[in-house]
TORKOL-4160 file (C-alpha; in steps of 0.2 Angstrom, whole numbers, padded with zeros to 4 digits, m for minus):
302
<pt num="1" X="m0102" Y="0132" Z="m0387"/>
<pt num="2" X="m0115" Y="0146" Z="m0388"/>
<pt num="3" X="m0102" Y="0159" Z="m0394"/>
<pt num="4" X="m0096" Y="0148" Z="m0408"/>
<pt num="5" X="m0114" Y="0146" Z="m0415"/>
<pt num="6" X="m0117" Y="0165" Z="m0414"/>
<pt num="7" X="m0103" Y="0169" Z="m0426"/>
<pt num="8" X="m0109" Y="0178" Z="m0442"/>
<pt num="9" X="m0110" Y="0168" Z="m0458"/>
<pt num="10" X="m0097" Y="0171" Z="m0471"/>
<pt num="11" X="m0100" Y="0178" Z="m0489"/>
<pt num="12" X="m0109" Y="0167" Z="m0501"/>
<pt num="13" X="m0097" Y="0157" Z="m0512"/>
<pt num="14" X="m0099" Y="0144" Z="m0525"/>
<pt num="15" X="m0111" Y="0131" Z="m0523"/>
<pt num="16" X="m0098" Y="0119" Z="m0517"/>
<pt num="17" X="m0091" Y="0132" Z="m0505"/>
<pt num="18" X="m0108" Y="0134" Z="m0496"/>
<pt num="19" X="m0106" Y="0116" Z="m0492"/>
<pt num="20" X="m0089" Y="0120" Z="m0485"/>
<pt num="21" X="m0096" Y="0134" Z="m0474"/>
<pt num="22" X="m0106" Y="0122" Z="m0465"/>
<pt num="23" X="m0091" Y="0111" Z="m0461"/>
<pt num="24" X="m0082" Y="0127" Z="m0456"/>
<pt num="25" X="m0096" Y="0131" Z="m0444"/>
<pt num="26" X="m0095" Y="0113" Z="m0439"/>
<pt num="27" X="m0077" Y="0115" Z="m0437"/>
<pt num="28" X="m0079" Y="0130" Z="m0426"/>
<pt num="29" X="m0092" Y="0120" Z="m0416"/>
<pt num="30" X="m0081" Y="0106" Z="m0415"/>
<pt num="31" X="m0067" Y="0117" Z="m0410"/>
<pt num="32" X="m0078" Y="0123" Z="m0396"/>
<pt num="33" X="m0082" Y="0106" Z="m0391"/>
<pt num="34" X="m0063" Y="0102" Z="m0391"/>
<pt num="35" X="m0061" Y="0117" Z="m0380"/>
<pt num="36" X="m0074" Y="0111" Z="m0368"/>
<pt num="37" X="m0067" Y="0094" Z="m0369"/>
<pt num="38" X="m0050" Y="0101" Z="m0364"/>
<pt num="39" X="m0058" Y="0110" Z="m0350"/>
<pt num="40" X="m0066" Y="0094" Z="m0345"/>
<pt num="41" X="m0050" Y="0085" Z="m0346"/>
<pt num="42" X="m0042" Y="0099" Z="m0336"/>
<pt num="43" X="m0056" Y="0098" Z="m0323"/>
<pt num="44" X="m0054" Y="0079" Z="m0323"/>
<pt num="45" X="m0035" Y="0081" Z="m0320"/>
<pt num="46" X="m0039" Y="0093" Z="m0306"/>
<pt num="47" X="m0051" Y="0081" Z="m0298"/>
<pt num="48" X="m0038" Y="0067" Z="m0300"/>
<pt num="49" X="m0025" Y="0079" Z="m0291"/>
<pt num="50" X="m0038" Y="0083" Z="m0278"/>
<pt num="51" X="m0042" Y="0064" Z="m0276"/>
<pt num="52" X="m0023" Y="0060" Z="m0275"/>
<pt num="53" X="m0020" Y="0074" Z="m0263"/>
<pt num="54" X="m0035" Y="0068" Z="m0252"/>
<pt num="55" X="m0028" Y="0051" Z="m0253"/>
<pt num="56" X="m0011" Y="0056" Z="m0246"/>
<pt num="57" X="m0018" Y="0064" Z="m0230"/>
<pt num="58" X="m0024" Y="0048" Z="m0223"/>
<pt num="59" X="m0007" Y="0040" Z="m0227"/>
<pt num="60" X="0002" Y="0054" Z="m0217"/>
<pt num="61" X="m0011" Y="0053" Z="m0203"/>
<pt num="62" X="m0009" Y="0034" Z="m0202"/>
<pt num="63" X="0010" Y="0036" Z="m0202"/>
<pt num="64" X="0008" Y="0048" Z="m0187"/>
<pt num="65" X="m0004" Y="0036" Z="m0178"/>
<pt num="66" X="0008" Y="0022" Z="m0180"/>
<pt num="67" X="0020" Y="0030" Z="m0168"/>
<pt num="68" X="0008" Y="0030" Z="m0154"/>
<pt num="69" X="0008" Y="0015" Z="m0142"/>
<pt num="70" X="m0005" Y="0002" Z="m0145"/>
<pt num="71" X="m0017" Y="m0006" Z="m0133"/>
<pt num="72" X="m0005" Y="m0020" Z="m0130"/>
<pt num="73" X="0007" Y="m0008" Z="m0122"/>
<pt num="74" X="m0006" Y="m0002" Z="m0109"/>
<pt num="75" X="m0011" Y="m0020" Z="m0106"/>
<pt num="76" X="0008" Y="m0025" Z="m0103"/>
<pt num="77" X="0010" Y="m0010" Z="m0091"/>
<pt num="78" X="m0006" Y="m0015" Z="m0081"/>
<pt num="79" X="0000" Y="m0033" Z="m0080"/>
<pt num="80" X="0017" Y="m0027" Z="m0073"/>
<pt num="81" X="0008" Y="m0016" Z="m0060"/>
<pt num="82" X="m0003" Y="m0030" Z="m0055"/>
<pt num="83" X="0011" Y="m0042" Z="m0054"/>
<pt num="84" X="0021" Y="m0030" Z="m0043"/>
<pt num="85" X="0006" Y="m0027" Z="m0032"/>
<pt num="86" X="0002" Y="m0046" Z="m0030"/>
<pt num="87" X="0020" Y="m0050" Z="m0025"/>
<pt num="88" X="0021" Y="m0035" Z="m0012"/>
<pt num="89" X="0004" Y="m0039" Z="m0004"/>
<pt num="90" X="0010" Y="m0052" Z="0008"/>
<pt num="91" X="0024" Y="m0042" Z="0014"/>
<pt num="92" X="0013" Y="m0027" Z="0016"/>
<pt num="93" X="0000" Y="m0036" Z="0025"/>
<pt num="94" X="0012" Y="m0042" Z="0038"/>
<pt num="95" X="0017" Y="m0025" Z="0042"/>
<pt num="96" X="0000" Y="m0018" Z="0043"/>
<pt num="97" X="m0010" Y="m0018" Z="0060"/>
<pt num="98" X="m0027" Y="m0026" Z="0061"/>
<pt num="99" X="m0036" Y="m0009" Z="0059"/>
<pt num="100" X="m0026" Y="m0004" Z="0044"/>
<pt num="101" X="m0030" Y="m0021" Z="0036"/>
<pt num="102" X="m0049" Y="m0018" Z="0040"/>
<pt num="103" X="m0048" Y="0000" Z="0032"/>
<pt num="104" X="m0039" Y="m0008" Z="0016"/>
<pt num="105" X="m0052" Y="m0021" Z="0014"/>
<pt num="106" X="m0066" Y="m0007" Z="0016"/>
<pt num="107" X="m0057" Y="0003" Z="0003"/>
<pt num="108" X="m0057" Y="m0012" Z="m0009"/>
<pt num="109" X="m0075" Y="m0016" Z="m0006"/>
<pt num="110" X="m0082" Y="0001" Z="m0009"/>
<pt num="111" X="m0071" Y="0004" Z="m0024"/>
<pt num="112" X="m0079" Y="m0012" Z="m0032"/>
<pt num="113" X="m0096" Y="m0006" Z="m0027"/>
<pt num="114" X="m0093" Y="0011" Z="m0035"/>
<pt num="115" X="m0087" Y="0003" Z="m0052"/>
<pt num="116" X="m0102" Y="m0009" Z="m0051"/>
<pt num="117" X="m0114" Y="0005" Z="m0049"/>
<pt num="118" X="m0107" Y="0015" Z="m0063"/>
<pt num="119" X="m0108" Y="0000" Z="m0075"/>
<pt num="120" X="m0126" Y="m0004" Z="m0070"/>
<pt num="121" X="m0131" Y="0015" Z="m0072"/>
<pt num="122" X="m0126" Y="0014" Z="m0090"/>
<pt num="123" X="m0135" Y="m0003" Z="m0093"/>
<pt num="124" X="m0151" Y="0000" Z="m0084"/>
<pt num="125" X="m0159" Y="0016" Z="m0089"/>
<pt num="126" X="m0174" Y="0014" Z="m0078"/>
<pt num="127" X="m0164" Y="0012" Z="m0062"/>
<pt num="128" X="m0150" Y="0024" Z="m0067"/>
<pt num="129" X="m0154" Y="0036" Z="m0052"/>
<pt num="130" X="m0153" Y="0021" Z="m0040"/>
<pt num="131" X="m0136" Y="0015" Z="m0047"/>
<pt num="132" X="m0129" Y="0033" Z="m0047"/>
<pt num="133" X="m0134" Y="0035" Z="m0029"/>
<pt num="134" X="m0125" Y="0018" Z="m0025"/>
<pt num="135" X="m0109" Y="0022" Z="m0034"/>
<pt num="136" X="m0109" Y="0039" Z="m0026"/>
<pt num="137" X="m0111" Y="0032" Z="m0008"/>
<pt num="138" X="m0098" Y="0019" Z="m0012"/>
<pt num="139" X="m0086" Y="0033" Z="m0018"/>
<pt num="140" X="m0088" Y="0043" Z="m0003"/>
<pt num="141" X="m0085" Y="0029" Z="0009"/>
<pt num="142" X="m0070" Y="0023" Z="m0001"/>
<pt num="143" X="m0062" Y="0041" Z="0000"/>
<pt num="144" X="m0066" Y="0042" Z="0019"/>
<pt num="145" X="m0058" Y="0025" Z="0022"/>
<pt num="146" X="m0043" Y="0029" Z="0011"/>
<pt num="147" X="m0040" Y="0045" Z="0021"/>
<pt num="148" X="m0041" Y="0036" Z="0037"/>
<pt num="149" X="m0029" Y="0023" Z="0031"/>
<pt num="150" X="m0017" Y="0037" Z="0025"/>
<pt num="151" X="m0018" Y="0045" Z="0042"/>
<pt num="152" X="m0014" Y="0029" Z="0050"/>
<pt num="153" X="0001" Y="0026" Z="0039"/>
<pt num="154" X="0007" Y="0044" Z="0042"/>
<pt num="155" X="0006" Y="0041" Z="0061"/>
<pt num="156" X="0015" Y="0025" Z="0060"/>
<pt num="157" X="0030" Y="0034" Z="0051"/>
<pt num="158" X="0032" Y="0045" Z="0066"/>
<pt num="159" X="0047" Y="0036" Z="0075"/>
<pt num="160" X="0045" Y="0032" Z="0094"/>
<pt num="161" X="0058" Y="0036" Z="0106"/>
<pt num="162" X="0073" Y="0024" Z="0104"/>
<pt num="163" X="0074" Y="0020" Z="0123"/>
<pt num="164" X="0059" Y="0018" Z="0135"/>
<pt num="165" X="0062" Y="0016" Z="0154"/>
<pt num="166" X="0050" Y="0012" Z="0168"/>
<pt num="167" X="0057" Y="0012" Z="0186"/>
<pt num="168" X="0051" Y="0011" Z="0204"/>
<pt num="169" X="0063" Y="0015" Z="0219"/>
<pt num="170" X="0055" Y="0002" Z="0230"/>
<pt num="171" X="0041" Y="m0011" Z="0229"/>
<pt num="172" X="0035" Y="m0021" Z="0243"/>
<pt num="173" X="0032" Y="m0039" Z="0238"/>
<pt num="174" X="0018" Y="m0047" Z="0248"/>
<pt num="175" X="0013" Y="m0064" Z="0241"/>
<pt num="176" X="0006" Y="m0080" Z="0246"/>
<pt num="177" X="0015" Y="m0097" Z="0242"/>
<pt num="178" X="0019" Y="m0096" Z="0223"/>
<pt num="179" X="0007" Y="m0082" Z="0219"/>
<pt num="180" X="0013" Y="m0071" Z="0205"/>
<pt num="181" X="0012" Y="m0052" Z="0209"/>
<pt num="182" X="0014" Y="m0039" Z="0195"/>
<pt num="183" X="0029" Y="m0028" Z="0200"/>
<pt num="184" X="0029" Y="m0017" Z="0185"/>
<pt num="185" X="0023" Y="m0014" Z="0167"/>
<pt num="186" X="0030" Y="m0004" Z="0152"/>
<pt num="187" X="0019" Y="0002" Z="0138"/>
<pt num="188" X="0027" Y="0001" Z="0120"/>
<pt num="189" X="0023" Y="0005" Z="0103"/>
<pt num="190" X="0024" Y="m0007" Z="0088"/>
<pt num="191" X="0042" Y="m0012" Z="0084"/>
<pt num="192" X="0056" Y="m0023" Z="0088"/>
<pt num="193" X="0064" Y="m0021" Z="0106"/>
<pt num="194" X="0078" Y="m0028" Z="0117"/>
<pt num="195" X="0070" Y="m0028" Z="0134"/>
<pt num="196" X="0079" Y="m0030" Z="0150"/>
<pt num="197" X="0074" Y="m0029" Z="0169"/>
<pt num="198" X="0084" Y="m0027" Z="0184"/>
<pt num="199" X="0080" Y="m0026" Z="0203"/>
<pt num="200" X="0088" Y="m0029" Z="0220"/>
<pt num="201" X="0080" Y="m0041" Z="0232"/>
<pt num="202" X="0083" Y="m0036" Z="0250"/>
<pt num="203" X="0079" Y="m0049" Z="0264"/>
<pt num="204" X="0079" Y="m0041" Z="0282"/>
<pt num="205" X="0089" Y="m0050" Z="0296"/>
<pt num="206" X="0081" Y="m0065" Z="0303"/>
<pt num="207" X="0070" Y="m0062" Z="0318"/>
<pt num="208" X="0071" Y="m0072" Z="0334"/>
<pt num="209" X="0064" Y="m0090" Z="0334"/>
<pt num="210" X="0049" Y="m0086" Z="0344"/>
<pt num="211" X="0043" Y="m0073" Z="0332"/>
<pt num="212" X="0048" Y="m0083" Z="0317"/>
<pt num="213" X="0045" Y="m0101" Z="0320"/>
<pt num="214" X="0050" Y="m0105" Z="0302"/>
<pt num="215" X="0068" Y="m0104" Z="0304"/>
<pt num="216" X="0073" Y="m0105" Z="0286"/>
<pt num="217" X="0089" Y="m0101" Z="0278"/>
<pt num="218" X="0082" Y="m0087" Z="0268"/>
<pt num="219" X="0069" Y="m0083" Z="0254"/>
<pt num="220" X="0068" Y="m0089" Z="0236"/>
<pt num="221" X="0062" Y="m0076" Z="0224"/>
<pt num="222" X="0056" Y="m0080" Z="0206"/>
<pt num="223" X="0054" Y="m0066" Z="0193"/>
<pt num="224" X="0048" Y="m0067" Z="0176"/>
<pt num="225" X="0049" Y="m0054" Z="0161"/>
<pt num="226" X="0035" Y="m0056" Z="0149"/>
<pt num="227" X="0034" Y="m0049" Z="0131"/>
<pt num="228" X="0018" Y="m0057" Z="0124"/>
<pt num="229" X="0024" Y="m0074" Z="0119"/>
<pt num="230" X="0043" Y="m0071" Z="0123"/>
<pt num="231" X="0049" Y="m0072" Z="0141"/>
<pt num="232" X="0063" Y="m0074" Z="0153"/>
<pt num="233" X="0063" Y="m0081" Z="0171"/>
<pt num="234" X="0076" Y="m0080" Z="0185"/>
<pt num="235" X="0076" Y="m0088" Z="0203"/>
<pt num="236" X="0087" Y="m0082" Z="0217"/>
<pt num="237" X="0089" Y="m0087" Z="0235"/>
<pt num="238" X="0092" Y="m0072" Z="0247"/>
<pt num="239" X="0098" Y="m0075" Z="0264"/>
<pt num="240" X="0092" Y="m0065" Z="0279"/>
<pt num="241" X="0102" Y="m0048" Z="0279"/>
<pt num="242" X="0108" Y="m0050" Z="0261"/>
<pt num="243" X="0104" Y="m0041" Z="0245"/>
<pt num="244" X="0104" Y="m0050" Z="0229"/>
<pt num="245" X="0103" Y="m0042" Z="0211"/>
<pt num="246" X="0091" Y="m0050" Z="0198"/>
<pt num="247" X="0093" Y="m0047" Z="0179"/>
<pt num="248" X="0082" Y="m0053" Z="0165"/>
<pt num="249" X="0082" Y="m0049" Z="0146"/>
<pt num="250" X="0071" Y="m0054" Z="0131"/>
<pt num="251" X="0070" Y="m0048" Z="0113"/>
<pt num="252" X="0053" Y="m0046" Z="0105"/>
<pt num="253" X="0044" Y="m0038" Z="0090"/>
<pt num="254" X="0027" Y="m0030" Z="0093"/>
<pt num="255" X="0015" Y="m0030" Z="0078"/>
<pt num="256" X="0005" Y="m0017" Z="0087"/>
<pt num="257" X="0007" Y="m0008" Z="0103"/>
<pt num="258" X="0008" Y="m0018" Z="0118"/>
<pt num="259" X="0016" Y="m0021" Z="0136"/>
<pt num="260" X="0031" Y="m0028" Z="0144"/>
<pt num="261" X="0027" Y="m0035" Z="0162"/>
<pt num="262" X="0038" Y="m0040" Z="0176"/>
<pt num="263" X="0030" Y="m0053" Z="0189"/>
<pt num="264" X="0038" Y="m0059" Z="0204"/>
<pt num="265" X="0033" Y="m0072" Z="0217"/>
<pt num="266" X="0040" Y="m0079" Z="0234"/>
<pt num="267" X="0042" Y="m0098" Z="0235"/>
<pt num="268" X="0037" Y="m0101" Z="0252"/>
<pt num="269" X="0024" Y="m0111" Z="0261"/>
<pt num="270" X="0018" Y="m0096" Z="0271"/>
<pt num="271" X="0015" Y="m0078" Z="0266"/>
<pt num="272" X="0030" Y="m0067" Z="0266"/>
<pt num="273" X="0035" Y="m0049" Z="0263"/>
<pt num="274" X="0050" Y="m0045" Z="0254"/>
<pt num="275" X="0057" Y="m0028" Z="0248"/>
<pt num="276" X="0062" Y="m0026" Z="0230"/>
<pt num="277" X="0072" Y="m0010" Z="0226"/>
<pt num="278" X="0078" Y="m0001" Z="0211"/>
<pt num="279" X="0066" Y="m0010" Z="0200"/>
<pt num="280" X="0068" Y="m0005" Z="0181"/>
<pt num="281" X="0062" Y="m0011" Z="0164"/>
<pt num="282" X="0072" Y="m0004" Z="0150"/>
<pt num="283" X="0066" Y="m0006" Z="0131"/>
<pt num="284" X="0079" Y="m0002" Z="0118"/>
<pt num="285" X="0071" Y="0000" Z="0100"/>
<pt num="286" X="0081" Y="m0010" Z="0086"/>
<pt num="287" X="0078" Y="m0012" Z="0068"/>
<pt num="288" X="0074" Y="m0031" Z="0069"/>
<pt num="289" X="0076" Y="m0046" Z="0081"/>
<pt num="290" X="0081" Y="m0064" Z="0078"/>
<pt num="291" X="0079" Y="m0078" Z="0091"/>
<pt num="292" X="0088" Y="m0095" Z="0088"/>
<pt num="293" X="0092" Y="m0110" Z="0098"/>
<pt num="294" X="0110" Y="m0111" Z="0104"/>
<pt num="295" X="0110" Y="m0130" Z="0101"/>
<pt num="296" X="0107" Y="m0126" Z="0082"/>
<pt num="297" X="0125" Y="m0118" Z="0080"/>
<pt num="298" X="0138" Y="m0129" Z="0071"/>
<pt num="299" X="0150" Y="m0138" Z="0081"/>
<pt num="300" X="0167" Y="m0130" Z="0084"/>
<pt num="301" X="0183" Y="m0139" Z="0079"/>
<pt num="302" X="0192" Y="m0131" Z="0094"/>
């Protein structure tokens, strides 16, 4: 606009022409104004293009964000994991030993304490140091308990020997009337076993009547194989000078390590001494056991 006003005036003309020169100057000025207006329109159009271009970027960004999973997908996944955990907890707890259950409970409690301490540290600025200390201690205890639980689980995966045998070549049974005497014991790891015990009862020849006033027809021996709440019992009568075999069997599942015991007693009114030979307790490890009553079997048509 300044350059339009700086143009030199034209030559003087008729009185009416001077009036026309003004309009010509005005026309140049207006032309300059038109040019500025055009440039303004151009700038406006550029601004519109920039505004339009700036508006397209959020659209493309919103389209890209729409392909990402929303919070509902995370909630669904968490619900599925929680459901699987809840359904598997009973079976898991049955397989765990009491110590493993205690470590698992400690891990859960300390994790909860850690999360609580973190939340309280954000809310309570004045006691932030205290809550940070509580959450740190809970985290350390939780990690230590988790490591102990993992070590217990690792040790439980180590398979024990499939067969365990305990034996004694000869055992002298000295008992009072109906007094249980422990003949043998076998240590077993947790698991399912088919247990059996065998031995031979030897009764020496009958002594002369004046040395043995009780002239009985022999000795009665009762033996019992115990595996916690499962057991088997057998009684035999052995005549003087004879040898009678005894066999027992029982199936049992040990939730934790335990023992299998063999007890015997002499059914007599007076103390007696009897020789038990080739005493053995055999444990055969199996995948699982099932004990049912034979009377529960369906009646046969044969």
